[in-house]
N, C-alpha and C positions, 0 to 999 in steps of 0.2 A: 646372368650373374649368379650365382649357386651357392648353395649355402643348407637351408635349417629344415627339416622334416620328422617326422615324428620316428622315425624307422633311422636305425642305426646307419652308417656310413659305409653308402655301397647297395641297400636293402634298396626293396621300395619300399614305397610311403608306403605309409598304412593307411592313408587319405587313400590314396588311390588304390591297393589291396581292400577296402573293403566297399569300394563300390563299381572293380572292373567286373561285377558279377550282372552288372546294366546294360553292356556291350554286349551288343547281337552274337550267339554263338561263330565262330569261323567268322567276322565282322573285321572287315580291316580295322586296323589303331592308328594310329600319327602321333608320335614322340618326339614333338615339338621343342626345339632344343633342345636333347635329347642326350648332350651330353660324352658320361659316361655307357648307357642302354639302360639304366636298371628297367625302368620303364616299357622297354620292346624288347628286352628278354624276359619281365613277369608275363608279357601278352605275349608271345614266341609261344612260351613254356605254354600259355595257357590254349594253345592251336590257333592264334589269329594272323594272317600277314598281318607285317606292321612294318612298314616308313617311319622311318628316322633324319630329321630336318636340324641341322647344327651347322657353322660357321670353321669348323674343326671335327672331323668327324673320327679323328686318334683315336677318344676315346671306344669306339663302337666297334673298328678296324679286323679286331677279332670276327666279324659279322659279318665281311664284304664277300659278298658270293654266296649268305648263308641261304637254303630255300625259304620264300617266305617272307626274308628280308630285304629293304628298298633303301640306301642311304644317300642319301640329300645335301650334299658343300650347298650350304648358301646362309649370305647375311643379311639376317629378317629387317636389318637396320642401316643396310647404306642406302634406301631408294630402286631396288631394285625392283620388279613386279613378280607380285605374291608366288613363290616356284610352282605350287601348286593350283593352282586357277583350274578350274571344270571338275577338279576330283571331288568325291565326297568320302565321309568317313564314317561308318558304326562308332567307333568311341577319337576320341582327342586330349593326349594329355598333356600337363603345361606345369612341369612346378620347378620353383626355384625363377621362373624368370617374369618378369615384365616391360612388356614392349607393347603401348596401349593401340598403336597403331592397327597392330592385329586384332584386336579385337572381332570386330567385322567382318574379316574374313576367317576367321578361328569358326562365328557363326555361322559361316555359310557352308561352311565348308563340312557341315555334320550332315548326313544324311539323313533322313524322313525317319526320327526314334534312336538321332545316335545322340551319344552320350559326351558331353566334359566331362574332363577332369583338372582341377587348377588349383594349386596350392601354391601361394607363392608372398613373400613380405609385404606386412604393409606398417602403418605409419604408425611410428613408437620403437618399431625397432633399430631407433640408431642412439637407445640406451645401450643397448644391447651389443652394438659395434657395426660393421657392414651388412649388408649394405644401410649405409643411410642418408645419401642422395631421396632429396625427395620425389625424384624421377624414378627412383624405382622400388619405391615406395605405395603404398595400392592408398588411399582414402578409406574413410570411415564407411564400410558398406559398396563398396567402386565392384565389386566382384559382382555383387547379387547386380546393381545398375546398373549392369554392362550389359545383362542379358535382357534385363525386363524388357515382356511384349514379345520377349524373344525364340526363349527356348522357357521352360517350366524346370524350376528348382525343385531339387527333390534335398538337397540338405545342402546349410553355410552356412562356416563359422567362423569367428575372428579372435584372433586373440590371442594368451599369452601359449605359447609352451617351451616346454623345458628339455626336449631331447633333440638332437642328439646333441643342441646348443641352445642355451636362453633364446627367443626371437618373438617376435609377433611375427604373426600369415595372416593372413586370410584363404578358407582354402572351400571352394565351390564342387559341388557335383548337378547338373544338372541336362534334362532330355530338349529333345531339342521334339518340335510335335508332328502330331502323325506319328509319334509312338508310346507303347505301354510303360509307363512303369510297373516293373515286377525286382519288391525291391528282399522279397526272400530267394536271390539267384545265386 
């Protein structure tokens, strides 16, 4: 599911940019449901090796074979095994995508001190258009609750955003245990 964040279309989400400095320098970054690869490109340009996963890699075809870029075609919702079993990342980015069964695997895929940056639609978005199906809308506080006891929440927001179009979103920046939280990075 694609749509709204606080950045212009094609630009990295302002939320992700804001907290990108929390990711360990040169640490590997996973962009889940990477779409056109705006966050793959952001972190690659910051010197991180990046892994993009999506069921359609057409939006990142230009990155095929690029140094430090790994692309994995996988349908994350068809019941197949988690395609990254046993792998750990210094950063994981998920935007405009929600498949609740992945919360556990995402938390498990964070290296100690790893950073989860998540932004997607929430209940109330149906008044602005799609997505409107409750299966694709977070419940109030759901992202923060999903990581409770597993990750340290650095920042959490929920509410209406106006750009690039009106939407109701939740945003989370959280750090895995055993890692410092340096907010001035």
